[in-house]
C-alpha positions in Angstrom: -8.5 -21.7 -0.2 -11.3 -19.5 0.9 -10.6 -16.4 -1.2 -8.3 -15.7 -4.2 -7.4 -12.8 -6.4 -8.4 -14.0 -9.9 -7.9 -10.7 -11.9 -6.5 -7.2 -11.5 -5.9 -3.9 -13.2 -3.6 -0.9 -12.5 -3.3 2.5 -14.0 0.0 4.3 -13.9 0.4 6.5 -10.8 1.1 10.0 -12.0 -0.3 13.6 -12.3 -3.4 13.0 -14.4 -5.0 16.2 -15.3 -7.2 14.6 -18.0 -8.6 12.0 -15.6 -11.3 12.2 -12.9 -12.1 10.0 -10.0 -14.9 8.6 -12.0 -12.8 7.9 -15.1 -10.1 6.2 -13.1 -12.7 4.0 -11.3 -14.4 3.0 -14.6 -11.1 2.2 -16.3 -9.7 -0.2 -13.7 -13.1 -1.8 -13.0 -13.6 -2.7 -16.7 -10.0 -3.9 -17.0 -10.0 -6.0 -13.9 -13.3 -7.7 -14.9 -11.9 -8.5 -18.3 -8.6 -9.7 -16.9 -10.5 -12.1 -14.6 -12.3 -13.5 -17.6 -15.8 -12.9 -16.1 -18.7 -10.7 -17.0 -19.9 -7.8 -14.9 -23.1 -9.7 -14.3 -21.1 -12.4 -12.3 -20.0 -9.8 -9.7 -21.9 -10.2 -6.5 -20.6 -7.3 -4.5 -18.4 -4.2 -4.9 -16.1 -2.4 -2.5 -14.5 1.0 -3.3 -11.5 2.3 -1.4 -11.5 6.1 -1.6 -10.0 8.3 1.1 -11.3 11.6 -0.3 -10.9 13.9 2.8 -11.2 17.0 0.6 -9.3 15.7 -2.4 -12.6 15.0 -4.3 -15.6 17.3 -4.6 -17.6 14.1 -5.2 -17.6 12.5 -1.8 -20.3 9.9 -2.4 -18.4 7.6 -4.8 -19.4 4.0 -4.2 -22.0 4.2 -7.0 -19.5 5.4 -9.5 -18.2 1.8 -9.9 -21.5 1.0 -11.6 -20.6 3.3 -14.4 -18.1 0.7 -15.6 -20.9 -1.6 -16.9 -24.7 -1.5 -16.9 -24.7 -5.1 -15.5 -23.3 -3.8 -12.2 -26.6 -1.9 -11.6 -28.3 -2.9 -8.3 -25.2 -4.8 -7.1 -24.3 -3.9 -3.4 -21.6 -1.3 -3.5 -19.9 0.2 -0.4 -17.2 2.8 0.0 -14.6 1.8 2.6 -12.2 4.3 4.3 -9.4 3.9 6.8 -6.9 6.6 6.0 -3.8 5.5 4.0 -4.9 1.8 4.5 -8.2 2.5 2.8 -7.3 0.2 -0.1 -6.5 -2.8 2.1 -9.5 -2.1 4.2 -11.6 -2.6 1.0 -9.8 -5.8 0.1 -10.2 -7.3 3.5 -13.9 -6.5 3.5 -14.2 -8.5 0.2 -12.4 -11.4 1.8 -14.8 -11.3 4.8 -17.8 -11.2 2.5 -16.5 -14.3 0.7 -15.7 -16.0 4.1 -19.3 -15.3 5.2 -20.6 -16.8 2.0 -22.5 -13.6 1.2 -20.7 -13.3 -2.1 -18.7 -15.5 -4.4 -17.1 -12.9 -6.6 -16.3 -9.4 -5.3 -14.9 -6.4 -7.3 -12.6 -4.1 -5.3 -11.5 -0.8 -6.6 -9.1 1.8 -5.0 -8.8 5.3 -6.2 -7.5 8.8 -5.4 -6.9 12.0 -7.3 -4.7 14.3 -5.3 -2.7 16.5 -7.7 -5.5 18.8 -8.7 -5.6 20.0 -5.0 -3.3 23.0 -4.1 -0.2 22.1 -2.2 -1.1 23.7 1.2 -4.6 22.0 1.0 -2.9 18.6 0.4 -1.1 19.0 3.6 -4.2 19.9 5.5 -6.1 17.0 4.0 -3.5 14.4 4.9 -3.3 15.7 8.5 -6.9 14.6 8.8 -5.3 11.1 9.2 -3.7 12.2 12.4 -5.1 13.1 15.9 -6.0 16.7 15.3 -6.0 17.8 19.0 -2.3 16.9 19.2 -1.0 17.1 15.6 -3.4 19.4 13.8 -1.0 22.3 13.7 2.1 20.3 12.8 4.2 22.3 10.3 4.8 20.3 7.1 1.6 18.3 7.3 1.9 14.6 7.6 5.6 14.8 6.7 5.9 16.9 9.8 4.3 14.1 11.9 6.8 11.5 10.5 9.6 14.1 10.8 8.9 14.1 14.6 8.9 10.3 14.6 12.2 10.3 12.7 13.8 12.8 15.1 12.7 10.7 18.1 14.0 7.5 16.5 17.4 9.2 15.9 17.5 10.5 19.5 16.8 7.0 20.8 18.9 4.9 18.4 21.4 7.2 16.9 21.6 9.0 13.5 20.0 6.8 10.8 20.6 9.1 7.9 22.6 6.6 5.9 20.0 3.9 6.4 17.1 6.2 5.3 19.1 7.1 2.2 19.8 3.5 1.4 16.1 2.7 1.7 15.2 5.6 -0.6 17.9 4.5 -3.1 16.7 0.9 -3.1 13.1 1.8 -3.7 13.9 4.2 -6.5 16.2 1.6 -8.1 13.4 -0.9 -7.9 10.9 1.6 -9.3 12.7 1.8 -12.6 11.3 -1.6 -13.5 7.7 -0.8 -12.5 5.7 0.5 -15.5 3.1 1.9 -13.2 5.5 3.9 -11.0 5.3 7.7 -10.9 9.1 8.1 -10.7 11.2 5.7 -12.7 14.6 7.0 -11.9 17.5 5.5 -10.1 18.6 8.4 -7.9 21.5 6.6 -6.2 22.6 6.7 -2.6 24.7 9.9 -2.8 21.8 12.0 -4.1 19.4 10.6 -1.5 21.9 11.1 1.3 23.0 14.6 0.6 21.0 17.8 1.2 20.8 19.8 -2.0 18.6 22.3 -3.8 16.8 19.4 -5.4 16.7 17.4 -2.2 16.1 19.8 0.7 15.1 18.8 4.2 11.3 18.7 4.5 10.7 17.9 8.2 13.0 16.8 11.0 15.7 14.5 9.5 13.5 13.7 6.4 14.5 15.1 3.0 12.4 15.1 -0.1 13.8 11.7 -1.1 12.4 10.3 2.2 8.8 11.2 1.3 6.4 9.4 -0.9 4.8 11.2 -3.9 1.5 13.0 -4.2 -0.3 11.0 -6.9 -3.4 10.2 -9.0 -4.3 6.6 -9.8 -6.4 3.6 -9.4 -6.1 -0.2 -9.0 -8.7 -3.0 -8.9 -8.8 -6.7 -8.0 -11.4 -9.3 -8.5 -11.6 -11.7 -5.6 -13.4 -15.0 -5.8 -14.2 -17.9 -3.5 -12.2 -21.1 -3.7 -14.6 -23.1 -5.9 -14.9 -20.3 -8.5 -11.2 -19.6 -8.4 -10.4 -23.2 -9.1 -11.9 -22.8 -12.5 -10.1 -19.6 -13.3 -7.0 -19.0 -15.4 -5.1 -17.7 -12.3 -5.7 -17.8 -8.6 -3.6 -16.0 -6.0 -4.9 -17.2 -2.6 -5.1 -15.4 0.7 -3.2 -17.4 3.3 -4.0 -14.7 5.9 -5.7 -11.3 6.2 -5.1 -9.6 9.6 -6.1 -6.1 10.8 -5.0 -4.4 14.1 -6.2 -0.9 14.9 -4.2 1.1 17.4 -4.9 4.3 19.4 -5.1 7.4 17.2 -3.2 9.7 19.6 0.6 9.0 19.4 0.8 10.2 23.1 -1.0 7.0 24.1 1.7 4.6 22.8 5.4 4.3 22.0 5.3 5.5 18.5 8.8 4.1 17.7 7.6 0.5 18.1 4.7 0.5 15.6 3.0 -2.0 17.9 -0.1 -2.3 15.7 2.1 -3.2 12.7 3.8 -5.9 14.8 0.5 -7.3 16.1 -1.0 -7.5 12.6 2.2 -9.3 11.3 2.1 -11.8 14.2 -1.6 -12.5 13.6 -1.1 -13.0 9.9 1.9 -15.2 10.2 0.2 -17.4 12.8 -3.0 -17.5 10.7 -1.0 -18.6 7.6 1.2 -21.0 9.6 4.4 -19.6 8.2 7.3 -17.4 9.2 9.0 -14.4 7.5 11.6 -16.9 6.1 8.8 -18.5 4.0 8.0 -15.2 2.2 9.6 -14.5 -1.2 9.1 -10.8 -0.8 7.2 -8.1 1.0 5.4 -4.9 -0.2 5.4 -2.6 2.8 4.1 0.9 3.5 7.0 3.3 3.0 5.1 6.5 3.1 8.3 7.8 4.5 11.6 6.0 4.7 11.6 6.1 8.5 8.3 4.1 8.3 10.0 1.3 6.3 12.9 1.3 8.7 10.7 0.9 11.8 8.6 -1.7 9.9 11.6 -3.9 9.5 11.6 -4.1 13.3 7.9 -4.4 13.8 7.6 -7.3 11.3 10.4 -9.2 13.1 13.1 -8.9 10.5 15.4 -7.0 12.8 15.5 -6.4 16.6 14.2 -3.2 18.0 16.6 -0.3 17.2 18.5 -2.4 14.6 16.4 -2.0 11.6 19.3 -0.3 9.8 21.0 -3.7 9.6 18.3 -5.0 7.2 19.2 -2.4 4.6 22.9 -2.0 5.4 23.5 -5.7 5.0 21.4 -6.0 1.9 18.6 -8.2 3.3 15.8 -6.2 1.8 17.4 -5.6 -1.7 15.8 -7.3 -4.6 18.3 -10.2 -4.5 18.5 -10.2 -0.6 17.1 -12.5 2.1 13.7 -10.8 2.0 13.2 -8.3 -0.8 11.1 -5.4 0.4 9.2 -3.2 -2.1 10.3 -4.8 -5.4 7.7 -2.5 -7.0 9.6 0.6 -5.7 7.1 1.0 -2.9 5.1 4.2 -2.3 8.5 6.1 -2.4 8.9 5.6 -6.2 5.5 4.3 -7.2 3.5 7.1 -5.7 0.8 7.1 -3.0 -2.7 7.9 -4.2 -4.2 7.2 -0.8 -7.3 5.1 -1.6 -5.6 3.2 -4.4 -2.4 2.2 -2.5 -3.6 -0.9 -0.7 -5.3 -2.3 -3.7 -2.2 -1.6 -5.8 -0.1 -3.5 -3.3 -2.4 -6.6 -3.6 -2.5 -6.3 -7.4 1.3 -6.0 -7.7 1.8 -8.9 -5.3 -0.6 -11.0 -7.3 1.4 -10.1 -10.5 4.6 -11.3 -8.8 3.1 -14.6 -7.7 1.5 -15.3 -11.0 4.9 -14.7 -12.7 3.4 -11.7 -14.6 5.5 -8.9 -13.0 7.8 -8.3 -16.0 11.0 -6.6 -15.1 9.9 -6.3 -11.5 9.7 -10.1 -11.2 11.3 -11.9 -8.2 12.5 -15.2 -9.7 10.5 -18.2 -8.3 8.3 -16.1 -6.0 5.8 -18.4 -4.3 4.5 -16.3 -1.3 4.3 -12.6 -0.7 3.5 -10.4 2.3 1.7 -7.0 2.3 1.7 -4.4 5.0 -0.5 -1.3 4.5 -0.8 1.4 7.2 -3.2 4.2 7.9 -2.1 7.1 9.9 1.0 6.8 12.0 0.7 3.0 12.6 -3.0 3.3 13.5 -4.8 1.2 10.9 -2.5 -1.8 10.3 -3.3 -4.5 7.6 -1.3 -7.5 6.7 -2.1 -10.0 3.9 -0.2 -13.1 3.0 -0.8 -14.4 -0.5 0.4 -17.4 -2.4 -0.1 -18.8 -5.9 -2.7 -21.6 -6.1 -2.7 -21.9 -9.9 
């Protein structure tokens, strides 16, 4: 065991008018330190995941973590950013610091406040995670980008509207059990499948229920080296942490294959010495339902073009062969950009510690995480298991 999550904290994801980026950071930093059973003085290094990109007037934010406790003053603190995978980028930097023996205890915080930004500006901010020379004028913002991906997938592999609605319905049903989720409502397959006034088409074949939510929120984890973690109350160890960065322009790759996602999964599984069959569940990046569908194929759960089988045959349901997004995923939980990857690691740690409440997968021993930035550009996979 080289690195392990020994404490965590998570705010609800929601529209939080009374909060600020600073207050969200301070809240989860304090709570994660307390949950780990350490003092702030024991933290050696800090990483903050914060996308910003116009959502926050305060763009220089790494130092805000120090507001959580005076004992954090003069600790190295660095802001990390890699689009929608920003949170996992921060987590992986912490794991690298521990592997390099430059730190023994690292505090990682992820945060975003999006809902105070006007709607049209939200779309422009999110498009900054695309290749602007090609996609900068895409109608519908990033939903438009994934709408084009969805339309191309349908053209190649046939109409997948039923599968997308099944994915949305699964994740909304799972989200009911997640106390941190922004939308805790079981919408059902019929509502997700049918176009309606409350569920209109947004871009291409994607309806509103196919799109993740604009959110505010924060999450934090405390990561320690093996020797420190061995003395802690809980230790959720990293079996693997893999990152594969792909070309930014979609024109330079087959966007329907999510090859960066597949590469990151293969590297992580090899590093961990396991297969998908060894995983108890996966938290994957369902920014749009078409993304989760293609990720089934990229991770190796289903052959290319047959991702729909995984949801149609119940493999990814909470009681299926490989539960996917037992938290409700980004679809129901919400997607505050910088917080998402840290949230995935915190929620996976909760599952493996047996502390996930109504979300709990019985007997969970190992979990996989896939967090993606842009359209399968920044690809991060972590494999975690409970050590104690």
